[in-house]
PAZAKE-459641 format. One record per residue (C-alpha): x, y, z negated; residue number from 1. Coordinates in Angstrom, 1 decimal, padded with zeros to 4 digits. Layout:
<atom><c1>X</c1><c2>Y</c2><c3>Z</c3><i>NUM</i></atom>
...
//
This chain:
<atom><c1>-006.3</c1><c2>-016.8</c2><c3>-016.7</c3><i>1</i></atom>
<atom><c1>-003.3</c1><c2>-015.8</c2><c3>-018.6</c3><i>2</i></atom>
<atom><c1>-002.6</c1><c2>-018.5</c2><c3>-021.5</c3><i>3</i></atom>
<atom><c1>000.5</c1><c2>-018.0</c2><c3>-024.3</c3><i>4</i></atom>
<atom><c1>003.1</c1><c2>-020.4</c2><c3>-024.3</c3><i>5</i></atom>
<atom><c1>001.8</c1><c2>-022.6</c2><c3>-026.7</c3><i>6</i></atom>
<atom><c1>-001.3</c1><c2>-023.0</c2><c3>-025.0</c3><i>7</i></atom>
<atom><c1>000.8</c1><c2>-023.8</c2><c3>-021.6</c3><i>8</i></atom>
<atom><c1>001.7</c1><c2>-026.9</c2><c3>-023.1</c3><i>9</i></atom>
<atom><c1>-001.4</c1><c2>-027.9</c2><c3>-023.5</c3><i>10</i></atom>
<atom><c1>-002.3</c1><c2>-027.7</c2><c3>-019.8</c3><i>11</i></atom>
<atom><c1>-001.7</c1><c2>-030.1</c2><c3>-017.2</c3><i>12</i></atom>
<atom><c1>001.7</c1><c2>-029.9</c2><c3>-014.9</c3><i>13</i></atom>
<atom><c1>-000.4</c1><c2>-028.6</c2><c3>-012.3</c3><i>14</i></atom>
<atom><c1>-002.3</c1><c2>-026.0</c2><c3>-014.5</c3><i>15</i></atom>
<atom><c1>001.1</c1><c2>-025.0</c2><c3>-015.8</c3><i>16</i></atom>
<atom><c1>002.9</c1><c2>-024.3</c2><c3>-012.3</c3><i>17</i></atom>
<atom><c1>-000.3</c1><c2>-022.6</c2><c3>-011.3</c3><i>18</i></atom>
<atom><c1>000.0</c1><c2>-020.2</c2><c3>-014.6</c3><i>19</i></atom>
<atom><c1>003.9</c1><c2>-019.9</c2><c3>-013.5</c3><i>20</i></atom>
<atom><c1>003.0</c1><c2>-018.7</c2><c3>-010.1</c3><i>21</i></atom>
<atom><c1>000.4</c1><c2>-016.5</c2><c3>-011.4</c3><i>22</i></atom>
<atom><c1>002.3</c1><c2>-014.5</c2><c3>-014.0</c3><i>23</i></atom>
<atom><c1>005.2</c1><c2>-014.3</c2><c3>-011.5</c3><i>24</i></atom>
<atom><c1>003.1</c1><c2>-012.7</c2><c3>-009.1</c3><i>25</i></atom>
<atom><c1>001.4</c1><c2>-010.2</c2><c3>-012.0</c3><i>26</i></atom>
<atom><c1>005.3</c1><c2>-009.2</c2><c3>-012.9</c3><i>27</i></atom>
<atom><c1>005.9</c1><c2>-008.6</c2><c3>-008.9</c3><i>28</i></atom>
<atom><c1>002.8</c1><c2>-006.8</c2><c3>-008.3</c3><i>29</i></atom>
<atom><c1>003.3</c1><c2>-004.6</c2><c3>-011.4</c3><i>30</i></atom>
<atom><c1>007.1</c1><c2>-003.9</c2><c3>-010.4</c3><i>31</i></atom>
<atom><c1>006.3</c1><c2>-003.4</c2><c3>-006.6</c3><i>32</i></atom>
<atom><c1>003.7</c1><c2>-000.5</c2><c3>-008.1</c3><i>33</i></atom>
<atom><c1>006.3</c1><c2>001.1</c2><c3>-010.2</c3><i>34</i></atom>
<atom><c1>008.6</c1><c2>001.4</c2><c3>-007.5</c3><i>35</i></atom>
<atom><c1>006.0</c1><c2>002.9</c2><c3>-005.5</c3><i>36</i></atom>
<atom><c1>005.4</c1><c2>005.4</c2><c3>-007.8</c3><i>37</i></atom>
<atom><c1>008.9</c1><c2>006.2</c2><c3>-008.8</c3><i>38</i></atom>
<atom><c1>009.7</c1><c2>006.8</c2><c3>-004.8</c3><i>39</i></atom>
<atom><c1>006.6</c1><c2>009.2</c2><c3>-004.4</c3><i>40</i></atom>
<atom><c1>008.0</c1><c2>011.1</c2><c3>-007.3</c3><i>41</i></atom>
<atom><c1>011.4</c1><c2>011.2</c2><c3>-006.3</c3><i>42</i></atom>
<atom><c1>010.1</c1><c2>012.5</c2><c3>-002.7</c3><i>43</i></atom>
<atom><c1>008.5</c1><c2>015.9</c2><c3>-004.4</c3><i>44</i></atom>
<atom><c1>011.8</c1><c2>015.9</c2><c3>-006.7</c3><i>45</i></atom>
<atom><c1>012.9</c1><c2>019.6</c2><c3>-007.1</c3><i>46</i></atom>
<atom><c1>016.3</c1><c2>019.7</c2><c3>-007.0</c3><i>47</i></atom>
<atom><c1>018.6</c1><c2>021.9</c2><c3>-009.2</c3><i>48</i></atom>
<atom><c1>021.3</c1><c2>024.6</c2><c3>-008.7</c3><i>49</i></atom>
<atom><c1>024.0</c1><c2>022.0</c2><c3>-009.4</c3><i>50</i></atom>
<atom><c1>022.6</c1><c2>019.6</c2><c3>-007.2</c3><i>51</i></atom>
<atom><c1>022.2</c1><c2>021.8</c2><c3>-004.6</c3><i>52</i></atom>
<atom><c1>026.0</c1><c2>023.0</c2><c3>-005.1</c3><i>53</i></atom>
<atom><c1>027.1</c1><c2>019.3</c2><c3>-004.8</c3><i>54</i></atom>
<atom><c1>025.2</c1><c2>018.6</c2><c3>-001.8</c3><i>55</i></atom>
<atom><c1>026.7</c1><c2>021.6</c2><c3>-000.1</c3><i>56</i></atom>
<atom><c1>030.2</c1><c2>020.5</c2><c3>-000.7</c3><i>57</i></atom>
<atom><c1>029.2</c1><c2>016.8</c2><c3>000.9</c3><i>58</i></atom>
<atom><c1>028.1</c1><c2>018.6</c2><c3>003.8</c3><i>59</i></atom>
<atom><c1>031.2</c1><c2>020.6</c2><c3>004.0</c3><i>60</i></atom>
<atom><c1>033.1</c1><c2>017.8</c2><c3>004.1</c3><i>61</i></atom>
<atom><c1>030.8</c1><c2>015.8</c2><c3>006.4</c3><i>62</i></atom>
<atom><c1>030.9</c1><c2>018.7</c2><c3>009.3</c3><i>63</i></atom>
<atom><c1>034.9</c1><c2>018.7</c2><c3>008.9</c3><i>64</i></atom>
<atom><c1>035.0</c1><c2>015.1</c2><c3>009.4</c3><i>65</i></atom>
<atom><c1>032.8</c1><c2>014.8</c2><c3>012.5</c3><i>66</i></atom>
<atom><c1>030.6</c1><c2>018.0</c2><c3>013.0</c3><i>67</i></atom>
<atom><c1>028.4</c1><c2>016.4</c2><c3>015.7</c3><i>68</i></atom>
<atom><c1>027.6</c1><c2>013.3</c2><c3>013.6</c3><i>69</i></atom>
<atom><c1>027.1</c1><c2>015.7</c2><c3>010.7</c3><i>70</i></atom>
<atom><c1>024.4</c1><c2>017.9</c2><c3>012.3</c3><i>71</i></atom>
<atom><c1>022.8</c1><c2>014.8</c2><c3>013.7</c3><i>72</i></atom>
<atom><c1>022.5</c1><c2>013.6</c2><c3>010.1</c3><i>73</i></atom>
<atom><c1>021.5</c1><c2>016.8</c2><c3>008.4</c3><i>74</i></atom>
<atom><c1>018.6</c1><c2>017.1</c2><c3>010.8</c3><i>75</i></atom>
<atom><c1>017.5</c1><c2>013.5</c2><c3>010.5</c3><i>76</i></atom>
<atom><c1>017.8</c1><c2>013.6</c2><c3>006.7</c3><i>77</i></atom>
<atom><c1>020.3</c1><c2>010.3</c2><c3>006.8</c3><i>78</i></atom>
<atom><c1>023.2</c1><c2>009.9</c2><c3>004.4</c3><i>79</i></atom>
<atom><c1>021.5</c1><c2>011.3</c2><c3>001.7</c3><i>80</i></atom>
<atom><c1>021.3</c1><c2>014.9</c2><c3>003.2</c3><i>81</i></atom>
<atom><c1>017.7</c1><c2>014.9</c2><c3>001.9</c3><i>82</i></atom>
<atom><c1>017.0</c1><c2>014.6</c2><c3>-001.4</c3><i>83</i></atom>
<atom><c1>013.7</c1><c2>015.7</c2><c3>-002.7</c3><i>84</i></atom>
<atom><c1>013.5</c1><c2>019.6</c2><c3>-001.2</c3><i>85</i></atom>
<atom><c1>017.4</c1><c2>019.6</c2><c3>-000.9</c3><i>86</i></atom>
<atom><c1>018.9</c1><c2>019.5</c2><c3>002.5</c3><i>87</i></atom>
<atom><c1>021.5</c1><c2>021.5</c2><c3>004.3</c3><i>88</i></atom>
<atom><c1>021.4</c1><c2>023.7</c2><c3>007.0</c3><i>89</i></atom>
<atom><c1>023.7</c1><c2>025.4</c2><c3>009.2</c3><i>90</i></atom>
<atom><c1>024.3</c1><c2>027.9</c2><c3>011.7</c3><i>91</i></atom>
<atom><c1>026.5</c1><c2>028.9</c2><c3>014.4</c3><i>92</i></atom>
<atom><c1>028.6</c1><c2>032.1</c2><c3>013.7</c3><i>93</i></atom>
<atom><c1>029.2</c1><c2>033.2</c2><c3>017.2</c3><i>94</i></atom>
<atom><c1>025.4</c1><c2>033.8</c2><c3>017.4</c3><i>95</i></atom>
<atom><c1>023.6</c1><c2>033.1</c2><c3>014.4</c3><i>96</i></atom>
<atom><c1>021.2</c1><c2>030.3</c2><c3>016.1</c3><i>97</i></atom>
<atom><c1>020.3</c1><c2>027.9</c2><c3>013.2</c3><i>98</i></atom>
<atom><c1>021.2</c1><c2>024.4</c2><c3>014.1</c3><i>99</i></atom>
<atom><c1>019.9</c1><c2>022.2</c2><c3>011.7</c3><i>100</i></atom>
<atom><c1>017.7</c1><c2>022.1</c2><c3>009.2</c3><i>101</i></atom>
<atom><c1>014.3</c1><c2>020.4</c2><c3>007.8</c3><i>102</i></atom>
<atom><c1>012.0</c1><c2>023.4</c2><c3>009.0</c3><i>103</i></atom>
<atom><c1>012.3</c1><c2>022.1</c2><c3>012.6</c3><i>104</i></atom>
<atom><c1>010.5</c1><c2>025.2</c2><c3>014.2</c3><i>105</i></atom>
<atom><c1>013.8</c1><c2>027.3</c2><c3>012.6</c3><i>106</i></atom>
<atom><c1>016.1</c1><c2>025.2</c2><c3>014.9</c3><i>107</i></atom>
<atom><c1>017.5</c1><c2>027.7</c2><c3>017.6</c3><i>108</i></atom>
<atom><c1>016.0</c1><c2>030.9</c2><c3>016.0</c3><i>109</i></atom>
<atom><c1>018.6</c1><c2>033.6</c2><c3>015.0</c3><i>110</i></atom>
<atom><c1>019.2</c1><c2>033.4</c2><c3>011.4</c3><i>111</i></atom>
<atom><c1>019.9</c1><c2>037.0</c2><c3>011.4</c3><i>112</i></atom>
<atom><c1>015.8</c1><c2>037.6</c2><c3>012.1</c3><i>113</i></atom>
<atom><c1>014.6</c1><c2>035.5</c2><c3>009.3</c3><i>114</i></atom>
<atom><c1>012.0</c1><c2>037.2</c2><c3>007.3</c3><i>115</i></atom>
<atom><c1>009.9</c1><c2>035.2</c2><c3>004.3</c3><i>116</i></atom>
<atom><c1>006.3</c1><c2>035.3</c2><c3>003.8</c3><i>117</i></atom>
<atom><c1>006.4</c1><c2>038.7</c2><c3>002.0</c3><i>118</i></atom>
<atom><c1>008.3</c1><c2>040.5</c2><c3>004.9</c3><i>119</i></atom>
<atom><c1>011.6</c1><c2>040.4</c2><c3>003.3</c3><i>120</i></atom>
<atom><c1>014.5</c1><c2>040.4</c2><c3>006.1</c3><i>121</i></atom>
<atom><c1>016.7</c1><c2>037.7</c2><c3>004.1</c3><i>122</i></atom>
<atom><c1>018.4</c1><c2>036.4</c2><c3>007.1</c3><i>123</i></atom>
<atom><c1>021.2</c1><c2>039.2</c2><c3>007.7</c3><i>124</i></atom>
<atom><c1>022.1</c1><c2>038.5</c2><c3>004.1</c3><i>125</i></atom>
<atom><c1>022.8</c1><c2>034.8</c2><c3>004.8</c3><i>126</i></atom>
<atom><c1>024.6</c1><c2>035.3</c2><c3>007.7</c3><i>127</i></atom>
<atom><c1>026.8</c1><c2>037.7</c2><c3>006.1</c3><i>128</i></atom>
<atom><c1>027.3</c1><c2>036.1</c2><c3>002.4</c3><i>129</i></atom>
<atom><c1>028.9</c1><c2>033.2</c2><c3>004.8</c3><i>130</i></atom>
<atom><c1>032.9</c1><c2>033.2</c2><c3>003.7</c3><i>131</i></atom>
<atom><c1>035.6</c1><c2>030.6</c2><c3>004.7</c3><i>132</i></atom>
<atom><c1>036.7</c1><c2>028.6</c2><c3>001.9</c3><i>133</i></atom>
<atom><c1>033.7</c1><c2>030.6</c2><c3>-000.8</c3><i>134</i></atom>
<atom><c1>030.6</c1><c2>029.4</c2><c3>-001.9</c3><i>135</i></atom>
<atom><c1>028.1</c1><c2>032.6</c2><c3>-002.1</c3><i>136</i></atom>
<atom><c1>024.7</c1><c2>032.7</c2><c3>-003.7</c3><i>137</i></atom>
<atom><c1>021.8</c1><c2>034.0</c2><c3>-001.6</c3><i>138</i></atom>
<atom><c1>018.9</c1><c2>034.6</c2><c3>-004.1</c3><i>139</i></atom>
<atom><c1>015.3</c1><c2>034.9</c2><c3>-004.2</c3><i>140</i></atom>
<atom><c1>013.6</c1><c2>034.8</c2><c3>-001.0</c3><i>141</i></atom>
<atom><c1>010.5</c1><c2>032.7</c2><c3>-000.1</c3><i>142</i></atom>
<atom><c1>010.8</c1><c2>029.7</c2><c3>002.4</c3><i>143</i></atom>
<atom><c1>008.8</c1><c2>026.7</c2><c3>003.3</c3><i>144</i></atom>
<atom><c1>009.4</c1><c2>023.4</c2><c3>001.5</c3><i>145</i></atom>
<atom><c1>010.1</c1><c2>020.4</c2><c3>003.6</c3><i>146</i></atom>
<atom><c1>007.1</c1><c2>018.5</c2><c3>003.7</c3><i>147</i></atom>
<atom><c1>003.1</c1><c2>018.7</c2><c3>004.4</c3><i>148</i></atom>
<atom><c1>003.0</c1><c2>021.4</c2><c3>002.1</c3><i>149</i></atom>
<atom><c1>003.9</c1><c2>024.6</c2><c3>004.4</c3><i>150</i></atom>
<atom><c1>003.4</c1><c2>027.1</c2><c3>001.5</c3><i>151</i></atom>
<atom><c1>006.2</c1><c2>029.2</c2><c3>000.9</c3><i>152</i></atom>
<atom><c1>008.1</c1><c2>029.2</c2><c3>-002.4</c3><i>153</i></atom>
<atom><c1>010.9</c1><c2>031.3</c2><c3>-004.1</c3><i>154</i></atom>
<atom><c1>014.2</c1><c2>029.8</c2><c3>-003.1</c3><i>155</i></atom>
<atom><c1>018.0</c1><c2>030.3</c2><c3>-003.9</c3><i>156</i></atom>
<atom><c1>020.7</c1><c2>028.9</c2><c3>-001.5</c3><i>157</i></atom>
<atom><c1>024.5</c1><c2>028.4</c2><c3>-001.6</c3><i>158</i></atom>
<atom><c1>026.0</c1><c2>029.0</c2><c3>001.6</c3><i>159</i></atom>
<atom><c1>029.8</c1><c2>028.8</c2><c3>003.1</c3><i>160</i></atom>
<atom><c1>031.7</c1><c2>028.8</c2><c3>006.7</c3><i>161</i></atom>
<atom><c1>033.4</c1><c2>025.5</c2><c3>007.8</c3><i>162</i></atom>
<atom><c1>034.8</c1><c2>025.6</c2><c3>011.4</c3><i>163</i></atom>
<atom><c1>032.2</c1><c2>027.9</c2><c3>013.5</c3><i>164</i></atom>
<atom><c1>029.3</c1><c2>027.4</c2><c3>011.2</c3><i>165</i></atom>
<atom><c1>027.6</c1><c2>028.7</c2><c3>008.4</c3><i>166</i></atom>
<atom><c1>026.0</c1><c2>026.2</c2><c3>006.3</c3><i>167</i></atom>
<atom><c1>024.4</c1><c2>026.0</c2><c3>003.0</c3><i>168</i></atom>
<atom><c1>022.1</c1><c2>024.2</c2><c3>000.7</c3><i>169</i></atom>
<atom><c1>019.2</c1><c2>025.8</c2><c3>-001.2</c3><i>170</i></atom>
<atom><c1>016.9</c1><c2>025.2</c2><c3>-004.0</c3><i>171</i></atom>
<atom><c1>013.4</c1><c2>025.9</c2><c3>-005.1</c3><i>172</i></atom>
<atom><c1>012.7</c1><c2>027.7</c2><c3>-008.3</c3><i>173</i></atom>
//
């Protein structure tokens, strides 16, 4: 039972402690519920074009610093490289093989052979758009979002070349 502060004075010391413990518990429970709900909505967040470009800049810096470690972090979604539905992907320029993406079934696939759910061959466009020191936009293809729902959604990606890789980050419209 919650009492107002005036009625707390009429309680015995034991009852006052019990009331304070109860209030503390309720504040903690409400705070925990709010955090869980905000974390759930954050996980379902849809990224923007600016956020995708910013993540690509961060990914390029990580690849330049330590390519092996960067690819591992991208694949695991660690280090801020999986935010809502934003994540980096990279493929080898030598053979087009995808090294990392959050859509795991595509790892090892030649990016140049990727088709979307409508049958549009978009992989060659991704591959051809990769230029050293330049970020290029590749628009309007359907691609599954990371997570349980594999329904393809409209996607736009920004790609660039770093070392011997083509890397990109896309956002869903």
